[in-house]
Each structure stands twice: as structure tokens, then as C-alpha cells.
C-alpha positions, 0 to 999 in steps of 0.5 A: 267563148268568142276567144275561139276561132280555127280554120280548121282542127284535127284530134286524132294525134295532129303533128306540132312543132314542139320547143324542147324544154330549156334543160333537156338533156338530148339537146344541150345548147351552147357548147361553143362550138356551133354556130347560133343558127345551128344551136337555134336549129338544135332546139325545134324537135317534130313530135307526131303527137300533139301530146305526150302519154297523159297518166292521171288517175291512180287506180288505188285512189280512195274517196273522202270515206276511204272507199276505191275509187276504180280509174277510167276506162280512158286514161292509163296510169301507172301505180304509184307509191301509196304515200303520194295520195295521203292528202287527198282532198275530193273538193267536188264531194259534199259529206252528206252525199253518197260515196262514189266510185268511178269504173274503167277498163285499166290499161297495161303499164309503159314499159319502164325506163331501164334504171343505170346501175351503179358503176355503169358510166354516165355522161356528165350531166349541165346546165341548160337554160334556153335563152338568147344567144348573146347573154348578157350580164344579167344572164352570166350572173345567172348562169355563174349562181346556177353552176354553183347550186350544181356544185353544192350539196345544199349544205354548205358541202363539196358533194362526193360520190360517198357523200352522196350515198350518206344522204341518199343510201336507197337511192344510191343502190338504185341509181347512179346518183350524180352529185350534182344532184343533190340540190335538187333532191334536197328542195323537192325533199321540201315537199314530202318526196322520199327516195323512193318517189325519186326513184319513180321520178327517174323511172318515168322521166330521167331527165326530171333529175337533173335539171337545175335547183334555180330553174326547179324552184322557179318553176314550182313557185309559180304553181305555187302561186296560181293557187297549187297547195304545197302538198299537191306538189309531190302527187303532181311530179309523181305524175308528170315529173317532166313539170320541172323541165317545162320553162313559166314563159314558155309553157305554164303561163300559156297553160295557165291563161288558157285556163282562166280564158275558159271563165275559170276562177283563179280559185279552181285553177291549182285544183284543176292544175293539180287534177290534171298536171299532164294537161302542161305536156299537151299543145294549146293551140293543137290540142287543148284548144280543138279540145274545147271547140269539140266540145262546144260544136261536136257534143254541144256544150253551150260556150257558157257552160264550157268552163264549168264542165271542165271544173267538175272534169279537168280530165276532159281536156286531154281525152279523145273526145270524138272515140268517148262521145261517140260511143256513149251517145250512141250506146245510150241511144240505143240502149235507153232510148235516150234522144241527143239533147238527154245525153248533152244534159248527162255529160253539161252535169257529169262529165265524168260519164266520158271515163266511165266504161260502159261494160263496167260501168254503165250496163250494171247500173242499168240492168240494176234498175230495169230489176228493181222494176223500172222502165227505159224511160224511168231510167233515162228519167233518173240518169238525165237528173242524177247522172252520177248514179252511174258512178255509184257502188251496186254492193255499197250505195244503190242495193241498200238505198234501194232496200231501205226505201222499199222496206223503210220507208214504205215506198215504191221503186217509180217515187225515184223518178220524182226524187232521183235524189235519193240516191245521191244521198248518204244512207248513213249521214242524211237518209236513216237519221232524219227517218229515225228521228221523225219517228222517234218525234212521232212525226211519221204519218202512216204510209210512205215515208216522204223523201220530200224531208230528206232534200232541204238542209238540216236547218229547215229540215229542222223547222219545216218536218221536226219542228226543233232545234239543229242541236238536238237533231245533231246530237242525235244523229252523232248518237246514231251513228255511234250506235250502228259503228258499235254493232258493227264493230261487235258483227265483226268480233 
């Protein structure tokens, strides 16, 4: 990571000089009464923190298996509309592997911004663009286009409050909506945003609905061009509506270039942005780069691996790493006698552990492994090889697999130190079907069932262990799954 060169850095909310978005309603520019120097001074504001209260993880988010994922212990998040996660795709998981549950302590919701009720006098909203003081002809034409876009409702008619109330009745009841917002609302509706979503955006960041539709489209088009999926825009705006204010040249491009500089492939950029849209509210120089340097110099992640760590857990960019790393390292060192290099391996393989709660995540799983007869050194071997064990559900995952291991597969618990991957495999999709298939084919010898038969892919399993075709195995697995489903349905009835 030769590109990182710093004289100093600070992690405890370093002060930065932040240039306001071009259309901030708090600091209108170009009124015609102020001098150019005055207007230039008005564009800057000293902010006391390097970031703005990121809210990342939806506490009601579900995995592709339909299991609720608990939130992290170090990031805040308000509850979003349930519709915001309809299109989630867990791109880091494999169907054959176990469902994951992540644990954290949820912090209190932040105070919601007071909604301006209908009838309250509202200041006129203008369109602001932060460009040069001396506008050329091209800029004047752009201003005219933007002004016209505010004047129309996107349907070719002049908007009135009465007309707006017909277009957005629920929104008009909740908010003193300005007719000038209609073009933006119409545009955002193309991403699946509904009136309830606009209310959430208004409560989170009221100025987000005052952005000129031309500028908003320019910014979202750029995000789409770097790989953000159309279906993810809705979720991103609900979590970070300020994105509509971030200019392409001064903010978005700089953050995308930073991610690319970490060695992250272009194909993954859009996914990282969709997962952690709040990263745009962090200063690249005063927050994001120091975070990467901390991972390299303090945690001990190799420069060549830091991009992979960010891909596995983009939220790591917006964490207080000095706190999360030190508390978890000290806990594992004291509880299990884990050496520093073992904990570094855990972070490298599964950086999500920096989000997990010690009391609700680490301890219950470590105590469970102790309860089934594993000593601290064995637990450390399992966690170092398969750190995601700390994220697996006790009741729905670890306990059923242990019971199947000893009762059906006739294995001792110590085998897990040799095959820790067993705990990550799906009981219904991988473990039980392969075991039953080999039993039906009479290919199982007396004694403990060989866990090594569970490791290879379907093709290798059929060739090396079953001696049959993949199609035959898949058909057997399908019948078994349907039978198990029918049995569960009968028990519920």
C-alpha cells in the first residue's frame, strides 16, 4: 500500500474542514447581494468530527435463508421500512453453507427531526449549485434548465399545492410539501421509493428532498455507472439520503478512487457502496485513510490483504477501530490465551468479528464449545480456522449440528479441531443428504462417519465417495428435502 503516506493521524473524531454540498439550504450562495469573497467564505464550515453519525445495518435484515440477522454492537441504525430490504442478496454466502446470525447491542435511536406540519410558513426553497463565481454561458443554460425542472411537476403541468396533494396525498398529510419537490419525487419513485419512504428521508435529512432533480440524477447516474444496482438505490437513500447532496466531482469520485486504490476490483465497488453508503460522509484524508493505516500498522493486516478485508466487511471503514480491535483482542487473549497473530488471522478471515458483541456474541459460543468438551486450546484452533463460528446461531445451527455429529455420524467432538468446516456447512443442504445418500448406497463403513466426505463439491463427492452421477445425488437430495419439509409441516399442523 505504497500510496499511503501520513505524517500523523488521529482516530478520536479528528477535526476537519468540510466543504458543504453545493445545494445545502443552510448556506445559499449567489444571492446577488454578497461579494464573491463573502460567498467563498460562506461555502466552508468547520466540523468537529470527521464523520456524520453513520447508520449502517438494518436490525431487521434477513439472510437469504430468511433468518433475522441481529445488528452490530458498534454501529447505529434506525429501523427502516420493511420494504427497503426486499431485494437484499447476500453475495458473500454460499447456498451449501450455514446461515449466519450476527449479534450486537443496539444503541438508542437518535432524535428524529421535527416534521414541518401543513400550514406552517416555510421559507422558499432555491436551487444552489457550487460552481465558479463567474458563470459562463454554459452554466447559465444549465441554471435555466434546472429552474424549469423545479417549476414543472414532471408531467408537463405547473404544480400547485392542491395538485401536489392529489399526486402525493399521504406525503402531503405528513409534510408541508413544496410543489417544487415534485420532479425529484417523481424521479426517485422510479427506484421504488414510495410516500412512506419520502417521509423517512425527510425525517432523517430534510434537505435531501430539496435537491434539484437534475443534480440528483447526475449523482445517482454516477453511482449506477460504478456498479451500484438499480434495486439498491432505494435502500441507500433510506439509510443515507445525504447522498443526493454529495457532488460527483468533489465527493463521490474521490471516495470511489480511494476504494479502487485499495486494490478492490471494479466489479465489487458497487456492492461495497451499497452496503456502506455512509462512507461518503467520511473524509477520505482525515478518516478513511487513517483507518486503513491503523489496520496495517496497529492491527497487523498485510498491505496486500487490506483490500480483501474491506471487501469482506465494508463497515470496517466507518468503525472506531482503536476501540473495537483493542477490546476484542484483549478479551480473546484473556479468555482463550490467544496470541496476537491468531487474532490477526481471525480478523483477516472474518473481519466481521470486530462488529460482534462480546457478551452476546463471543461468550455464549465459547461457553457452548466448552460445554461439549472442548478445551481452550481446541476452541482457539476452531476459531482461528473458522472464525465465523462466532456468528452462527446456537439454537438453529451449532447445537443441531453437534447433536447430529455425535448421534448420527458417531463422531467424537475432538474431530472438530481437524474438520472445523463441519460447523459452517448446512445441515439440511450438505451434511444430512450426503450422509443418508452414502448409507442408502451402503458405502458407509462401521464406525465414525468420515467428515472428509462432506468437504468436496458435489462433483468430487459423487466421483470419490458415492461412485455415481451428480444428477442421481441431486435427485436424492431433493426428495429428502421435500420429505423433511412435509414432516415439519405435519408437526406444525
